[in-house]
N, C-alpha and C positions, 0 to 999 in steps of 0.2 A: 446778746448780738452788736458790736456793735459795726457803726457802718461810717466812720466817720470819712474815711477817702471819698465814698460816692458821695455824700452830701458837696464834699469840697468840689469836686468832679460837675454836681449838679451844679451849685453855684459857677463854678466856671464856664458851661454851658449855657447858664440863663444869658451870658451877655451876651453870644452870638447865632445861640440858635432859639425862636420864640417855646419857648415854655423850658425850655432847656432840653426841649429832646426833639422827633423828627418821626414821633407818631402821636397823638394825646394820649393815647388809655397808657402807653409811659408812665407819665408825670406823678403819679399813684392821686389825681386830682380825686380818685372816689375812694379811695381810702385813707390821704391824709399823710402825710410825711414825705420826705426825699425817696425818688425810685434809685434802687440800688443798681448799681453797673457793672457790669460782665464784663471778667476783665476771659475767661474760656470755660469751656463745655464738655463730655465728655461723658455718655455713654447716659446715663436719667439724671446725673448733677451737676449741678451748674454752680463753678465758683466763681466771685466777688472779686472786685478791688478791694477789699477788706480781710480776703485770705476766707471769708465764710465760705463752710461746702454746703448748698440747696440741693434738695431735689424736689426736682423739676418736674411741674403738670400741667404746664403751656408749651412744651413742645414747638417756642418757636412758632406758636396759634398752628403750631397742627401742623409742619410739616415733617418733622426730628419722629417721625413714627416709626425707627427702627432705634432712636436716642442719635446722640449728638458725636458729630465727628466722625460715624460711622465710617469705616476704614474702603469697602469699595467705592462710596462717592466721592472722599479727600482723591484715593488714589487718581480718580478719574478724573478731575480737574488738576489737578497736579501736572499730569504726562497730558491733558489738549493747553494748559497754557506755555507748557514750554516748547508750544507749535503756534501763537499766536492767542490773545483773546478778544479778537474782533474785528472781523473783515468787512461787516457790510454787503456780501456777498453770501451765494451759495454753499449747503457743504452735507457731506454726508450725514454726518451724526445726526439733520435735522429730519431727512426722510425716514433713519433707522430709527430714532424713537415718535416718529408717527405713525409707525405700521405696528409699534407695540402696542402703543396707547390705542389707536383702535381696534386691534385683536382685543384687547381686554375691554372694552367698553362694548354694552351693548346695544344699538340704532343707531352708530354715528359710523360714516363714512370716510369722512374728511375732517381735518383739525386746522385749525393756526395759532400758530403761535406767537406771544402776544408776551409784555414785561412784570405785567403783575395782575391778581385778580381786578382790581380795580377794569383796570383796561380792559381785560375780558371780557366785564359784566357788560359796558358800553359801548361795545361792539358787537356784545350779540344784540341790543335794542338797536342801534343804528341796522343789521343785516334786519332784523325783524319786523321792523319800519320797510326797509329798503324790499321785500320779499312780501311783505300784504297789501302795502303804499298807503299804511294805514299809520297814524301820527300816536296817538294814546299806546298808554300801559298801563297796568295794577300791577303793584306793588303791595307788601303786609308792613302791616305795623311792624315793626323793632326784628322784623330783617334786613342784613347788613349787603349793601352787594358794593361798595366802595365806596367811591368820596367824588363820584361824577357827578351834576347838576342833576341830572335827571331823577335820581337816587338821595338827593336829602332834602326831602318831602315831608311836612306834616300835614294833614289835612283836622278837617269839624269832623265831628261826632255823625255826624249825619253819613247815612252806609251811603251816598252817591253823591257827597261832598266833594268839587274841583280841589287840588292838590295845594297847599300851602308854603311858601320856601322855607325852611328853620336853619338857614343856612345865610349870611348879609353876604351875595354875590352871587346865589339864586336867581336867577331871572323870573318874576311873575308869568311869562309866558313859556317858560320852560316847567316851570310846575302846574302851570292849568291844564299839563297834558299826560300828568300822573296821575294818577285814580291810588286811592289807600282804604285796600281794606284790612279786617282784621285773620289771623292767622288762626285757624281751624275751625273757621265759621264760613264754612259752603255757602250757604244760605245768603250772605253777605256779598259775596262774589257774587250770586245769581245777580245779585238786585241790582250792581254794579253793569253789570255786563250788559243787561236790560236798558236800564239809563243811557246804556251808549252804545247803543245798537251800531254794527259795521262797521265802527269806527277804535277798535280796541286793537292793535299788533302782536303784540304780546299777555301772557302774567308769568313774572319773573318772582322761585321766589328763592329761599332753603327747604328741601326738599325734608332737611333735617336742620333745622332753629341752632344758630349756633352765639346770636348775640345779642339775647337778651334770658341767658344761658340755653340750656342743650335746651332746648323743647320737641319732640314729638307728634310729629303730626297722625291725628285722630282717622282708624279706621273710616274713609268712604272718601274722606276730605282731600284726599290725592286726585284716588280715580276720579271722584267727582266735580273739582277739576279738569280733568284730560278729558272725559266726557262731555264739559259746556265749549272748552278750546275744541275737540272737533268738530261740533253742530254747530260754531257762530265762524269759522275759519281764524281763531287765534290760537299764535304760535305761543307752548307754552316750554317756560326755560325752568331748566334746574340750575339753578346756582350752586354746584359741587365743589366751590373754591375750599371749603373745609370738608363736606364729604367724600370729594372724589380719591379713590384707592385710596379711601382711613377703612369705611365704612364695611367695602368689600373688592375684592379686586376691577367689579364697575361700577364702583362704588354705589350709591344710591339708588341709580332706577335695575340694578340686580339686585339689592336687596329687598326694597320694595316693590319688585316686578310692576315698576311703570315707566310707558317711554317717555320719555322728556326728548320737544322736537330740537334745543339745542341746550346745552350742557356750555356751561363754564368751570377752568380749572384752575387750582394755582395751589403753592401750599405745596404738599405732595408729591406734583408734577416736578417739582423743582428740584428736588432734594433740599433744599435750605437756598438757595439760587434766588433769585430774583425772576421768578419767571406765573404765566399763563397763558393759559389756553380758551381756546374754545370750538363749538367740535358744532357738527348736524349731521341729515343725508345732504348725499351727491344732490341733490333738486332746491334745496336751500343753500350749502355754500359753494354750490356754481354763481350765487348770484356778487362776491366777493370780485372786486379786483386782480387780478387782471382778465378773469374769465370777465365779470359782471360787473355791473353799474354802481356799486356799492365799494365805495372808494374805506379802504384803511391800512396802517400802515407802522413802518415802524427801525428804524435804522440799527437798533441792538434788538431787535426781536430775531429769537433761533441761536443766539447768543450764545457759543461752541463750547463755553464754558457751563451754563446752565442746561446746555442739551446734553453737556456730561455727565453732569451730575443728575439731574435725570433720568435719564437713560440707567444709570448705576442701579437708582431707587426701583423704578417701573419692573425692569430685569428681575431685582430679588424679590419683590413682592409677584410677582409673575408666574416666578418657579421655583418659591415656597412658598404658598397662599397657604401651610400651615399658620403662619408668621399671624390672621387674621382670629384666628382659634384664639390662638395664644394669648394676643392683644383684649379679646374679650373676655378672656377666660379670668384675666390677672381683673380687668375693670369691675367682672361679676362679684367677683372676692372682696374688692374695693369699696364695692356696694355695701354688699352685705356687713362686712363693717365697718362699713358708717350707720346704716342702718340697725346694728344694734346696739352702738355706741351715742347714739341720738335718742333710740328712742327711749330714753327716761322719763320723758317728759318734762326735762324741765325747760325744753327752749322746740315754741311748734316748727316743723319743716315740714319741706321736701325733698326727695332726690330722684332727677331726673335721667337717663340714661339709653341710649339705643349702642352696642356697638364700645367703640373708645371713645362714643363721649359722655362725661356726666356734667352732673351741677347739683349743690346744693341750694336750697335757697328755705332763708328764714322766716314762714307762714306757716300757719293752716287750711291755705286752699289750695287748692293741683290748681300748675303753672301751666295753661294750656296757649296760652299766648299776651302780649307782651304788657296788657292791660293789669294780666293776675300775677306776672313775672315783676310787675311794677309793687305791685302790695307789701313785698320782702323785705323786713326790717333791714336796712341800707347799714343804721348804726351797730347792728347785732354785725351783722358781715364785716366792717371797719375793724370792729373786737376781733373777729374769729379770724382774720387774715393776717393784719400784727400779729396775734398769739401763735399761728400755726408757723407767721415769718418767728416769727423767737425760734419756733422746739427747730427749725431749718427744713422747713416742708415752704417751699414755691409755689404759691396758687396764683393765680390768673389776678390783678389790681384791680376787680371787677367782679360785682353781683351780677351781672350783665351777662355774664361770657361764661361762655363751655371751659370745663377741665381739656387738656385733652394728653391720656395715655403714651406712656413708649413704651416698646417694646424691651428696651434694655432696664427696666422697671426691678428687680427681683420681690421676690415674695417677700425678705426683709426689709424692705424699703416699702411694700404697705403696708408692714405691720409697725414698721415706725410710722405711717405716717396716721392710723387708727390709732396705733396706740396716743402718738399729739393728739388728737382731733377728742379724745375722751379726756386728757390732761386741760386743752384751752375750756373747754366745755366747761370742766367743771368753776375752775374763774370764771366763766360768760355768767 
């Protein structure tokens, strides 16, 4: 495939946008080469500026669960835009989508809409600190909760080491209140909690991680954290920006049958527009201004276009829950095809899957956390990525990202993908 126009557009963008992109993973730094510029998309397909058609396995990093340019969402946005794009005042549609979301998700009474997943997680942490009167939080290596200062933390190898910032601009004062734990290591969590008795406001986690590939919680891990939180008065936060309304109508809480204290949302809840949200029980949410002392605000929060897109998306998912079965079956079909193709022994591999999230890791060790994910052969992944791209398959341009399937994918698309994997692996 030829990408002359994309390369030219990237060169132009690099003159006026840092790195030529508005989000770093788009820059192809992890796989090499110039990023592809997309002109339009429809259903399961992307169409780039050079006229190439690509089968899409990122779905805009999750929200396009029903495919691109989904009719009811597009129509809802168009009709709402005719009446104005922003008011900075309350609108009825905010209540409508809030009522629907609360009815779909277990264990929440109230929800507040924001403009991104980063903002949702940042606000959830502030709410947890305000509610508990404590300052420290625990996050897990490899889990991404947006680029708020509290989350851009790296820690030493000791189980109870204070965090140190791994991005310039994050202060050491912020870093010291963030403690880093290992995913799927319950004993590690216990050690950190014991060493910081009565000081931890919240434990935040991706219940199914999507930013070190798709990492599935081992049996008893989340249940164990839930018990620790109950015993210690710690709030358990599920970052469901990726998993919310994707793994099930009620997200990971419903699928895994574990209740969180605060849940954050993004991606699907906006139908492709910039939206985030956080939700909890009444006694927690009522600590937010204007009811309580914890301040959080946003001029564009509850934007009518975003609310219209989200309401159309959630309405479809709520009224046709068989979509989740369809998505799961398609992902399982892809998984089986990948397994049959990769099991020839040419390359070591691991495939992780839950629901419509899946990832391939080129390693012979089970991938259960960030450390084991990092052992994957990145050089092999780079070649695999570009090989698949040459076959018309667009995968996440990083070995540390989950693939996201959309229900517009046909079984013919899946067969083409599996066939492409077979060709690429032979070339590798």
